[in-house]
Structures are given as structure tokens and as C-alpha cells.
Legacy VTK file of the C-alpha trace (Angstrom):
# vtk DataFile Version 3.0
C-alpha trace
ASCII
DATASET POLYDATA
POINTS 405 float
20.844 -10.758 11.719
23.128 -8.350 9.872
26.239 -7.493 11.888
27.446 -3.940 12.329
28.915 -2.777 9.024
31.309 0.088 8.462
29.955 2.730 6.078
32.773 5.236 6.498
35.398 5.991 9.118
33.600 6.183 12.489
30.214 5.556 10.852
28.413 2.206 11.120
25.245 0.595 9.809
23.398 -1.147 12.663
20.122 -2.010 10.956
18.012 -5.149 11.319
15.883 -7.290 9.018
12.205 -8.128 9.520
10.975 -11.268 7.779
8.200 -11.955 10.276
5.828 -9.030 9.744
3.219 -9.827 7.083
1.853 -6.315 6.506
3.791 -3.050 6.685
1.676 -0.492 8.581
-0.784 -3.413 8.750
-1.653 -2.607 5.117
1.096 -3.408 2.620
2.269 -7.008 1.995
5.866 -7.730 2.891
6.440 -10.785 0.730
10.118 -9.895 0.569
10.369 -8.482 4.092
11.740 -5.106 5.102
14.809 -3.688 6.813
14.875 -1.076 9.552
18.089 0.885 9.159
19.846 2.709 11.964
23.317 4.241 12.042
25.903 5.036 14.692
28.650 7.676 14.587
31.431 6.812 17.051
33.399 10.039 17.317
34.443 12.170 20.315
30.707 12.288 20.854
28.525 9.329 19.914
25.381 9.865 17.870
22.754 7.227 17.163
20.651 8.054 14.101
17.108 6.663 14.337
16.176 3.407 16.046
14.198 0.351 14.924
10.824 -1.296 15.461
10.259 -2.522 19.017
10.073 -6.164 17.892
13.777 -5.911 16.952
14.849 -4.035 20.080
17.059 -6.724 21.644
19.250 -7.375 18.587
19.459 -3.639 17.941
20.669 -2.661 21.407
23.171 -5.539 21.421
24.719 -4.123 18.235
25.174 -0.752 19.898
26.809 -2.370 22.904
29.141 -4.468 20.759
30.444 -1.341 19.054
30.720 0.961 22.041
31.549 -1.435 24.915
31.227 0.824 27.975
31.194 4.107 26.043
27.874 6.004 26.355
25.675 7.312 23.559
25.563 11.116 23.734
22.872 11.883 21.151
19.882 10.167 19.589
18.908 11.851 16.317
15.251 11.336 15.396
14.656 12.017 11.716
11.215 10.406 11.734
8.854 9.453 14.564
6.921 6.616 12.923
7.101 3.624 15.312
9.064 1.387 12.944
11.915 3.855 13.514
11.140 5.217 16.979
9.992 1.970 18.602
13.249 1.414 20.495
13.642 4.943 21.865
12.588 3.991 25.389
14.969 1.022 25.437
17.857 3.240 24.300
16.917 5.843 26.898
16.872 3.226 29.664
20.301 1.901 28.666
21.800 5.383 28.221
19.846 7.597 30.655
21.955 10.711 30.037
21.410 10.656 26.281
20.221 13.868 24.601
17.369 13.393 22.140
17.714 15.572 19.028
14.768 16.564 16.868
12.651 19.500 15.769
9.696 21.005 17.574
7.171 18.711 15.902
9.342 15.690 16.690
8.885 16.180 20.400
5.144 16.706 20.150
4.858 13.269 18.578
7.461 11.735 20.896
5.476 12.695 23.983
2.217 11.501 22.456
3.726 8.094 21.682
6.077 7.473 24.606
5.588 10.169 27.217
7.795 13.104 28.163
11.525 12.429 28.420
14.360 14.637 29.743
17.243 16.101 27.734
15.817 17.480 24.493
17.805 19.386 21.903
15.512 21.202 19.487
17.103 21.906 16.099
16.010 24.060 13.182
16.888 24.250 9.501
20.639 24.591 9.045
21.645 23.924 12.647
24.875 21.955 13.110
25.740 19.426 15.819
29.496 19.016 16.411
30.553 15.451 17.269
34.305 16.001 16.875
35.572 15.134 13.422
32.006 14.479 12.292
29.368 17.199 12.117
25.642 16.816 11.512
23.666 19.500 9.718
19.866 19.343 9.786
17.383 19.948 6.978
13.656 20.100 7.641
11.662 18.095 5.077
8.068 18.206 6.370
5.463 15.829 4.863
8.026 13.470 3.366
5.914 11.820 4.590
5.004 12.980 8.150
4.950 16.597 9.395
8.074 16.205 11.569
10.351 14.503 9.039
13.836 15.885 8.631
17.164 14.772 7.159
20.558 14.819 8.837
23.664 15.459 6.767
27.133 14.453 7.945
29.315 17.210 6.566
32.807 15.674 6.494
31.790 12.440 4.750
28.913 13.787 2.663
26.410 11.297 4.089
22.696 12.090 3.941
20.602 10.281 6.549
17.310 10.626 4.723
14.717 8.919 6.933
11.950 7.241 4.937
12.870 9.157 1.787
14.828 7.053 -0.724
13.866 3.847 1.077
11.977 0.758 0.001
10.653 -2.650 0.933
12.821 -5.777 0.911
15.228 -7.204 3.475
18.957 -6.743 3.032
19.988 -10.327 2.404
23.731 -10.101 2.884
24.302 -7.059 0.694
23.699 -3.695 2.320
25.097 -1.258 -0.244
23.763 -0.504 -3.718
26.857 -2.018 -5.335
26.320 -5.302 -3.459
22.707 -6.036 -4.409
20.492 -6.669 -7.431
19.081 -3.203 -7.997
16.384 -4.474 -10.368
14.835 -6.347 -7.433
15.051 -3.359 -5.124
13.830 -0.848 -7.717
10.458 -2.610 -7.909
10.155 -2.633 -4.118
11.333 0.975 -3.816
8.713 2.080 -6.346
6.005 0.092 -4.531
7.057 1.779 -1.295
7.129 5.236 -2.880
3.852 4.927 -4.785
1.851 3.639 -1.816
3.352 5.579 1.080
5.151 8.698 -0.141
3.589 9.253 -3.559
0.693 11.524 -2.666
3.205 13.993 -1.207
5.004 14.495 -4.517
4.934 18.279 -4.184
6.686 18.055 -0.816
9.246 15.614 -2.237
10.023 18.161 -4.945
10.368 20.862 -2.306
12.801 18.704 -0.312
14.858 17.913 -3.419
15.062 21.603 -4.295
16.185 22.421 -0.754
19.006 19.875 -0.947
19.978 21.129 -4.400
19.992 24.727 -3.230
22.243 23.775 -0.317
24.816 22.651 -2.911
26.103 19.868 -0.691
28.060 16.872 -2.006
26.028 13.723 -1.379
28.458 10.812 -1.389
26.194 8.385 0.456
22.440 8.216 1.003
21.558 6.275 4.135
17.775 5.730 4.333
15.827 3.962 7.060
14.685 1.145 4.728
16.460 -0.655 1.914
19.979 -0.358 0.491
22.555 2.252 1.474
23.514 4.159 -1.690
27.293 4.621 -1.684
28.194 3.824 -5.301
25.528 5.762 -7.187
23.358 7.906 -4.883
22.268 9.942 -7.901
20.292 6.913 -9.102
17.777 6.988 -6.242
17.598 10.790 -6.298
16.711 10.642 -9.990
13.988 8.071 -9.332
12.393 10.271 -6.656
12.629 13.310 -8.897
10.974 11.437 -11.766
8.206 9.893 -9.655
7.404 13.074 -7.739
7.004 14.941 -11.048
4.597 12.201 -12.235
6.856 11.169 -15.114
5.820 7.838 -16.645
7.046 5.070 -18.908
5.307 3.781 -22.006
2.945 0.969 -21.060
-0.589 0.058 -20.041
-2.027 -1.373 -16.843
-5.355 -3.172 -17.207
-7.224 -3.737 -13.957
-10.566 -5.520 -13.823
-13.143 -7.024 -11.496
-14.983 -10.047 -12.877
-17.311 -12.614 -11.278
-17.715 -15.175 -14.057
-14.994 -14.303 -16.541
-16.884 -12.121 -19.010
-15.207 -8.885 -18.000
-11.914 -10.750 -17.982
-12.447 -11.693 -21.633
-12.633 -8.015 -22.497
-9.429 -7.305 -20.553
-7.554 -10.032 -22.416
-8.923 -8.813 -25.747
-7.785 -5.234 -25.125
-4.348 -6.482 -24.096
-3.959 -8.471 -27.312
-5.083 -5.517 -29.412
-2.504 -3.322 -27.667
0.216 -5.874 -28.286
-0.603 -5.969 -31.985
-0.153 -2.185 -32.026
3.450 -2.315 -30.738
2.767 -1.754 -27.025
5.070 -4.116 -25.147
4.694 -3.151 -21.493
1.252 -4.501 -20.619
0.206 -5.565 -17.125
-3.163 -7.224 -16.416
-4.423 -7.443 -12.833
-7.442 -9.203 -11.393
-8.332 -6.821 -8.579
-9.665 -9.708 -6.494
-6.360 -11.553 -6.459
-3.573 -8.985 -6.479
-3.030 -6.653 -3.555
-3.672 -3.052 -4.506
-0.131 -1.986 -3.530
1.324 -3.936 -6.477
-1.334 -2.563 -8.819
-0.679 1.021 -7.754
3.058 0.580 -8.201
2.586 -0.280 -11.880
-0.101 2.389 -12.383
2.443 4.858 -11.007
4.987 3.543 -13.492
3.024 3.476 -16.759
1.101 6.164 -18.644
-1.866 4.054 -19.812
-4.611 2.684 -17.564
-7.651 0.644 -18.561
-10.248 -0.112 -15.879
-12.991 -2.714 -16.181
-15.745 -3.891 -13.869
-18.826 -5.998 -13.911
-21.895 -4.616 -12.180
-22.331 -5.910 -8.635
-25.512 -5.228 -6.659
-26.206 -2.127 -8.806
-22.691 -0.809 -8.234
-19.006 -1.359 -8.852
-17.384 -4.719 -8.154
-16.108 -4.432 -4.520
-12.413 -5.066 -5.173
-12.435 -2.377 -7.851
-13.786 0.117 -5.321
-10.570 -0.351 -3.365
-8.493 0.256 -6.483
-10.334 3.486 -7.344
-10.046 4.737 -3.774
-6.302 4.139 -3.728
-5.808 5.813 -7.119
-7.684 8.908 -5.931
-5.737 8.968 -2.663
-2.430 8.732 -4.547
-3.227 11.935 -6.469
-1.962 10.509 -9.748
-1.941 12.848 -12.733
-1.692 12.818 -16.519
-2.820 9.335 -17.483
-4.614 7.934 -20.516
-7.743 6.097 -19.373
-9.970 3.475 -20.977
-13.173 2.046 -19.446
-15.023 -1.217 -20.049
-17.224 -3.714 -18.255
-20.348 -5.855 -18.161
-23.829 -5.746 -16.675
-26.719 -8.198 -16.536
-29.911 -7.339 -14.686
-28.557 -3.972 -13.513
-25.780 -1.543 -14.304
-23.499 0.260 -11.916
-19.994 -0.876 -12.764
-19.221 1.141 -15.884
-21.318 4.111 -14.758
-19.231 4.322 -11.567
-16.039 4.160 -13.597
-17.356 6.986 -15.768
-17.919 9.133 -12.671
-14.370 8.330 -11.589
-13.130 9.485 -15.022
-14.988 12.785 -14.681
-13.430 13.351 -11.277
-9.844 12.528 -12.330
-9.995 14.651 -15.517
-7.528 12.431 -17.362
-7.541 11.922 -21.125
-10.066 9.205 -21.939
-9.275 6.965 -24.916
-12.119 5.338 -26.827
-15.718 5.216 -25.678
-16.700 3.503 -22.468
-18.072 0.079 -23.344
-20.518 -2.021 -21.330
-21.563 -5.477 -22.553
-24.846 -7.042 -21.549
-23.968 -10.232 -19.662
-21.141 -11.187 -22.044
-19.194 -9.322 -24.727
-20.245 -9.755 -28.340
-18.896 -8.534 -31.648
-20.032 -4.942 -31.115
-18.426 -4.709 -27.672
-15.193 -6.240 -28.933
-15.089 -3.569 -31.678
-15.378 -0.880 -29.002
-12.607 -2.599 -27.024
-10.495 -2.390 -30.187
-11.183 1.337 -30.304
-9.884 1.714 -26.739
-6.714 -0.183 -27.661
-6.284 1.745 -30.902
-6.576 5.174 -29.297
-4.427 4.153 -26.321
-1.667 2.870 -28.592
-1.791 5.982 -30.791
-1.518 8.257 -27.749
1.418 6.338 -26.290
3.262 6.097 -29.603
2.748 9.829 -30.162
4.353 10.455 -26.772
7.176 8.100 -27.723
7.899 10.097 -30.888
7.746 13.377 -29.027
10.274 12.097 -26.494
12.555 10.808 -29.215
12.478 13.908 -31.345
LINES 1 406
405 0 1 2 3 4 5 6 7 8 9 10 11 12 13 14 15 16 17 18 19 20 21 22 23 24 25 26 27 28 29 30 31 32 33 34 35 36 37 38 39 40 41 42 43 44 45 46 47 48 49 50 51 52 53 54 55 56 57 58 59 60 61 62 63 64 65 66 67 68 69 70 71 72 73 74 75 76 77 78 79 80 81 82 83 84 85 86 87 88 89 90 91 92 93 94 95 96 97 98 99 100 101 102 103 104 105 106 107 108 109 110 111 112 113 114 115 116 117 118 119 120 121 122 123 124 125 126 127 128 129 130 131 132 133 134 135 136 137 138 139 140 141 142 143 144 145 146 147 148 149 150 151 152 153 154 155 156 157 158 159 160 161 162 163 164 165 166 167 168 169 170 171 172 173 174 175 176 177 178 179 180 181 182 183 184 185 186 187 188 189 190 191 192 193 194 195 196 197 198 199 200 201 202 203 204 205 206 207 208 209 210 211 212 213 214 215 216 217 218 219 220 221 222 223 224 225 226 227 228 229 230 231 232 233 234 235 236 237 238 239 240 241 242 243 244 245 246 247 248 249 250 251 252 253 254 255 256 257 258 259 260 261 262 263 264 265 266 267 268 269 270 271 272 273 274 275 276 277 278 279 280 281 282 283 284 285 286 287 288 289 290 291 292 293 294 295 296 297 298 299 300 301 302 303 304 305 306 307 308 309 310 311 312 313 314 315 316 317 318 319 320 321 322 323 324 325 326 327 328 329 330 331 332 333 334 335 336 337 338 339 340 341 342 343 344 345 346 347 348 349 350 351 352 353 354 355 356 357 358 359 360 361 362 363 364 365 366 367 368 369 370 371 372 373 374 375 376 377 378 379 380 381 382 383 384 385 386 387 388 389 390 391 392 393 394 395 396 397 398 399 400 401 402 403 404
């Protein structure tokens, strides 16, 4: 358990780690765990900012008590109502019955649906300020980042942005809590996986929220999200990532995802990868859709500009694990990718033809001709795979030159 940690004068981190949950939202693997971050301002008035998942309720409430002793909590600020952050609201309310719950109109609609009606609401709107003494909280509505009620709270005197799920990521906080205490390379991968799978489809709303914060012209000295590291040394870093991802900016590289029963489609994937490598493409990721969870695949598809999809035919259709990949890509609303298509068929087709329909729907730039081998790839199919690699590499290198010059 992480102890209470001072962020600034009168401001404390009181988050908890979760290494027990296997799937976040019962969907996304938590191989590296996750943190639920909450914060407490101990001023003339005491404000608790978000709570934690109900499975961590006991350690959470004990942290509050250790800081405050017999002093009551005056306000509970709810930036986001998802149960991994609101799950301890009832416990906090029972311990501090006179607490005032602060949120926007949509917050309380969800609160009552989840936990029933509670007394002492304070409804806030864009730009409202809550005076705690020396500290003051100003509220910014950021709907659909990534629920309709989401908002951010900004502590004016210290320049601290309590951002809810925005700017957060997977991964427990193993000793280090702040960005200057942890290996950011590790967390960047988990932050991107979090963004691409959970927030990514709302890129337009992320851009709107970023523009609102920019227009407010407020100094952001610390970003305090509800998951992952607290950004006190370089908060601009995580803002820049969100700006880049929400504008669908990509890096040079290719993700190859395939579904194969007996290895023949896999041979084509490996061949394309080698051909790309020989053409000076260094960032290449190959995924067997049957073995790797789609959240990791999507994270890299979100990162890189090139995508090559391959599938064998299965019962006159697409290989089942590839169906899940296509569904998630469509749901993520990804844009501006280069796409190659390949696969195999034996007694029936269905794999490549389904991928072709997907290509028509996405309206990306297709590189090379779609290639489908009968049972196993032969010289002709390998030549067509070379064409996919050749056109993909040319497109990426052209982009590289345009960026450079």
C-alpha cells in the first residue's frame, strides 16, 4: 500500500494500487496492475477529490483518517462517476455524513442511478470556483472524455489540474508516484494502451478539452490523474501525447496482424515483415491475433502509420480472432493509415474478401493488391506480398522525407 504522499502544501496523494484485478472494465488485461488515484486538500475546508474502487475501500478510508484525525471532510469532488473512482462514495458518506458532494448536473444523475439519492449536493458549472481557504478549486466541464459527466478540477494557487481519467494509464505505482520518480518508457506504453482502448474514439472531445484548457490560459504545474503517475516535473509531456494521439498523428512503422490455423498465413506475414525490413522500415510489429489480446494490438496500431492485415478463410468467413481485431479498429475510429491485405483459402474463401470489405468501409490508402493464396503461398503470392511491402515502405519513407523537409 502506498502511504499518503505530499504533492504540495496542504495537498496529498492518497491513491491505492490494484494488483489483484485481472481485467480492467472486465475487458483489458492488467498484467502490470493499475492504480486508483485520489487526492485530499487539507485547508480551512477539507476537499476529497475522487474516491477509489470499492475493493480498496478500507485502505483508502484509513488513509483519510490518518491525515485528518478527527477533522471532518467538507467536500467530495466527483470528476468522474465510473465505479473505479466512485466505488467508495457510500463509505465516505457514512464516515462523514455532513459531507457535501460536488459535481455537475450529469454527475448526480449517474450518482443516483449507481448508489441512490444522497443529501447535500453542490452543483457546479463551467468556471465555478469553490473556496477552501488558501486553496481554491475551479471547475472545467470536459464531457465525453470519456463519459458524459466528466469534468476537471483546477487548484488555482498551486496550478494543479485534477484531470480524472484524462492523462492516466495502466500500471501500478511501484514506489514512485511522480513522473520524475518512475521509468516513463514503461508508463508511456501503458498510457498509450489505456488511451487507445478507452479514450481514443473520443479524440474530437479530447481536442475540445485541450482547447478549453489552453483558452483558459492557466498555468499547469502539476497534472494529477486518477490512474498512473502524477506529472509534477514535466506535465507538458503528457499533454503533448494526448494532443498527438487525439489528432491521429502517427510514427513510422508497420503493424502486421494475422489469423492462421496451420501456419500458411503466418508465412506470408513473416515474408512481408522481412521485405519491409530490407526496405529500411525498422519499427515492425507482428501479432498473432489468437495469442495477443486486442488491447496490445490496438495500442501499436494507434502508434504506427502502416497496417497489414491477414487472415485465412474459416467456415466461409474471416478467422474468428481477426473479427475481434476489425471490430475494435472500427470502434476506435482510427484514421489515415496505409493498409495492406493478404491471406489464404482452401475449399472456400471469406477471409480476404471480408478484409476487402473492411478496407472499403475504412477508406484508408491501400498499398499493393490484396493477395489470397490457395491453401499455401507460392511464388506468385510471395511476389504480391513483396508488392505490399514495397508500396508500404515507399509511402512511409515519402512521409519521412516530407516531415524532415
